[in-house]
N, C-alpha and C positions, 0 to 999 in steps of 0.2 A: 504494500500500500504506500503510495507516494506521501512523503512527509507533509507537503503543503495542502493535501486534501483533508477536509474535516472528517470524512467517513466514506462508507461505500455500502452498496446493497449486496445481499447474498440471497440465494434461492435454493430450495430443495423440495423434492416430491415429484409429482407427475409432470412429465413433459412429452407425452406421447404424440402431441401434434406439432412438436418442434418449437414450442414456446421457450423463450430464453429463460434458463434456469441454471445458472452457473456458467462455467467457462465455455460450454457448448462443444466439448471434445467428443467426437464420435456421434453415432445415431443411437441415443438412449431413450427409453421410455420413462425412466425414473432416476432420481438422484437421491441417495440415502443420507448424505451429509452436506451441510452448508458449503456452497461454493460461491466465490465472488462473481457477480455479473460482469461481463466484459466491459460494459459502459456504465457500471454502477455508480461511479463517482459523479456523473452528471444527472442522475435520476433524482427527482425529489418526491414523486408519488408513484404508487403502483396500485392498479386495480386489476385483479385476476378473475377471469371467468374459467369455466371448465376447460375449454379448448383453446383459449387465447388470452393474452395479457396485454393491457395498455400501460405504457410507461409515459409519465410526464416529466420532461426535463426542466432544468432551471431556466433554460432559454425559452420556455413556453411551447415546446414541440411535444405532440403526442405521437408515439411510435407504437405500432402493434406488432405482436410476435405470436406465432402459432398458426391456428387454422385461418386466422384473419391477419392480413398484412396491410401496410400503408402508413402514412404519416400526415400530420397537419400542423401548421404553425399558429401563432397568436392564441394559444390555449391557456386557460387558467386551471382547468380541472378536467378529468375524464373518469367515466364510470362504465365498466364492462359487464355485460351479461350476455347470455347465449343468443337472445333474440334482439338485443338492442345495444348499441354503443352510443353513449351520451357524452357529448363534448360541450364544455362551457368555454366560449371564446370571447375575446375582447370585442365589444360592440361600439357603436358611435357614442362619443362623449364619455360619460362615466358609466354607461350601461354595459350590459353583457348580452351575448347571443347564445341561446341554448339550441343545440342541434342534435337530432337523433338520427343515427345511421344504421343501416343493416351492416352487421360486422363484416360480411363478405364484400362490401362495396369498396374496400381499400380507401375509404374517405374520398372517393372520386365521384364526380357528377353532382347530383342534387341529394340533400338529406331527405329522409322520410318525412320529417317535419322540422320546423324551426320556430322558435319563440323568443321574443325580446324579453329580458328580465331586468329587474332593478339590481344593480351591482352592490357589493359591500362598500364600506368606507374605504377610501383610497389607502393602499398599503396594507390592508388587512389580509388580503390573500397572499401576498408575497411573504409576509412575516410568518405565515403558517405553513410555508412550502416545505421547509426542511424537516425531515423526520416526522411528518405528520400525514395522516390520511386527509384526503380532500373532503369537502362538505357534501358532494354529491352522494346519494340521490337527493338530499335536501338542497333546495335552491336558495340563492341569495334572498334575503328578506325573511326566510324561515316560515313562509306562509303557504308554500307549495312544494311538492316533491315529484320525482319522476318514478314511474312504475314500469317494469319490463313487460307488463300485460295491460291491455286496454282497461279503463282509460289511462293513457300514458302520463297525463298531466293532472295531478290531483291536489286538492287544497287541504290546508290544515287550519284548525281554529286558532285565531290569534292568541287566545288565552293560554294555549299550550306553551308558548314562548320557546319553541323548539331550538335546541342547541345542536342536536345530532340525530340522525335517522339511520337505522340499519334495517335491511331487508333480508329475511330468510327465504327458504323455499316457499313457505306458505304464510309467513307472518311478518309483522313489522314491529320494531322497537324504537321508541322515541325517548330521548333525554330532554326533560323540560328545563326551563330557566332556573328553577330552584332546586334542581337535582332530582326531581321526581322521574319515575320511569313509567311510561305508558306502553301498552301493547294492544295489538288487534290482528285480525286475520284468522287463519286456521289454528285450531288448538288440539287436534287429535292426539298429539304426542306430549301434551302438557307444556308446550313451548311458550304459552302466554303468561304462565305464572299465576293464574287466578284460582288455582286449586281444583279446576275441572278440566275436562277435555272438550269443552264447548268452544265454538268459534265466537269471535267478537267482531261486529261490523264497524264499530267506531273505537277510537283510542280510549282505553280504560286504564286508569292508574292502578299500579300494583299496590294494594293495601298492605301487603306483607312488608314492603320496603318504606312505608310512610314514616317520615321522621329520620330517615337515613339518607342524607344527600349523596347522590351518585355522581361520579366524574366521567365515567365511560360506560357505554353499552356496546354489545356485540351480538349479532344474530348469526347462528349457524344454520344448517339446513333445517333442522327441527329441534334445535336447542338454543338456549339463551344464556348470556353471561353479562354481569355488570361489575364494575369496580367502584367502590365507595371513595369519597374524598379522603378517607383515612387509610385507604389501601387494602380494604377487605374485599374478598371476591364472593359473589353470589351466583349460583348456577341453578338452572331448572330446564325441564323439557325431557327429550329423549336421551337415553343412556345406553343404547344398544351396543355401541362400540367403546364404552367407557369415556365418552366425550365430556361427561360431567365430573369425571374423576371420582365416581362412586362405584362400588363393587358391581360388576356386571357378569351375568351368567356365561355369556359366550367366551369371555377371556378365561374365566375359571375352568370351563370345560376344556379349553385349549391346554391350560396348565395341567389339568388332571389327566388328559389324554397322553401328554408327554411323559407322565409318571406311571401310566397304566391304571389309574384309579377311575372309578365310575361316579358320575354326579347324578344324584336323584333329587328332584326339586318339587316343591309345592308352591302354589301361588296364593297370595292374599293381598289385603290392602291395609296400609298403616292409617292411623287416625288423621294424618294430614293428606290422605288421598294418594300417596305414592304407591305405585304397584311394586310389591315386594315378592321376590321369589327366594325361598330358603332351600339350601342344599344340606343334605345330611353330611356329617363328617366334619363339622366345624371344630373350633377349639374345645377340648374336653367334651366332645360329643354333642355340643350345642349346634343347631343349624346355623349356617352362615348366611346372612341376608344379602340378596342381590336386588339392586334397584333398576327396574326397566324403564319406568317413567317417574319423573319427579315434577309434580304439577305446581309446587310452591318453591320459591327461592330457598336454597340451602346454602349455608355458610361453608366455604371451602378454605382450609388452611394450607398454605404452601409450606414446603419443608423449611426448617430453620426459622420459622416465623416471619418469612420475608413479606414485605408489603408490595402490593401490585400498583402499577401506574397505568397500564394499558392492557387490553385484551382484544383478541381477534379470533374468529371462528371460521373453520372450513365447513364442509358438508357434515363431517362427523369427527372433526378434531378441533382442539382448542390450544391456543398459544397465549402466554401471559408474559409481559415484561415487568420486572421488579424495579423498585426504586433504586437499587444498586446496579442496575444494568444487566441483570441475568435474564435468560430466557428459559421458561418452562413450557413443555408441551405434553399433551396426552390425547388419548382417543384412538381413532382409526389410523393405522400406520402402514397400510399395504404398499403404498408407493414411496415410502421414505419421507412422508410429509412431516414427521415428528423430528427428523434431523438427528437420530441416534445411531446412524450407521447401519441400520437394518430396516426390515419391513414389519416389525412387530407392532402390535397395538398395545395400549396401556390404559389401565383404569386408575392411574394415580399420576400426579404431576412429577415430571422427570426433567432434571436440568439438562439443557443442551450443552454438552461439555466443550464443543468446538470453540465457542466464543470465549470461554474461560481459558482454554489452552492457548488461544491466539492473543490473549491479553486485550480482548475487545469488549467494549461496553455497548450493550444493545440499547438503542433509543426508540425503535419502533418496529412493529410487526404487522404484516398484512397477510391474511390467509386467503388463498383461492379455495375452491371446493376441495381439490385434492393436492394442493401444494402450499408452500409457505415462503414469503419473502420477508427479509429482515434488514433493517438499517442499523449499522453499528459503527462506532468510532474507536480509535485507539484510546486506551485508558490514559487519563490525564489530559485529554483534549475534550473540548465541549461537544 
């Protein structure tokens, strides 16, 4: 890493469509350990979909890599999904122009649709560029957002005072102005956090987190994570692959199979509505509980009592950055998206040793559905 550079981006996980994910040596479908991106020092934001990734450079260029390719200039932000690529570009005066493209268009020709939007205060966007996620799909002014499915342009109530919006496969999470968390959309995996598996048509505040101001929210495919202002982590939703860092049956069966043991389970419900499966053969003969669905927020402790500052979720994996610049990952790991040099899945937080070994301090993490991108700096530098 060059001395004059403040930091660089790294990637690991699925790259079966040729998306940039490390040095790019050879034709690989997956990268099991973090590797520096070839042009990582010039990237300030990353938005990863399943088959392609959008990179925003400090010079305002959006560059696509993977099943979609192309580039565009005068950009402030970009948001990638399989059906829609959304780009926020500089508009006339102090305004901005929102454009939605078919990912395969290579950003050529005419966009699917375009919309003039009110821009942020001057300088606000640039200050947040380094080591930060963009604001999309939340639009400037925080009264509208973009959806990958019709209607593409949706409004938000002004009283929500939205600071951040995250979209999962079937649900949405919103961070309000006073640190409240709101959720809506599909709830069949408990991803809304209201204690049921019912859908919500409109934003509904999570009562379980009332009075606990949150600083970050992250939406996975069917699970949710938030980080409080004091560094605590709360998780809820689907835990099929251990993405909530709660004990899961599938991983226990894998471990038992490796040792030749048999897992026998029974299913029931806890008082808080969590779907619990118990396996015979726990400690001292007691059944070991497995959590399949956690419909209420559950407090999660990181090893060594570390405080979190940021979280990001893939389809079925989770990544968290600590206050001291460490990266923990867990959940589904089939393509190496956990960064632990293998394809194992985990139902507990595990430190990504690569950054510790390289004396790097992690500043930001962005998960794609099956991969992970990390921004890190040399220790001792900002």
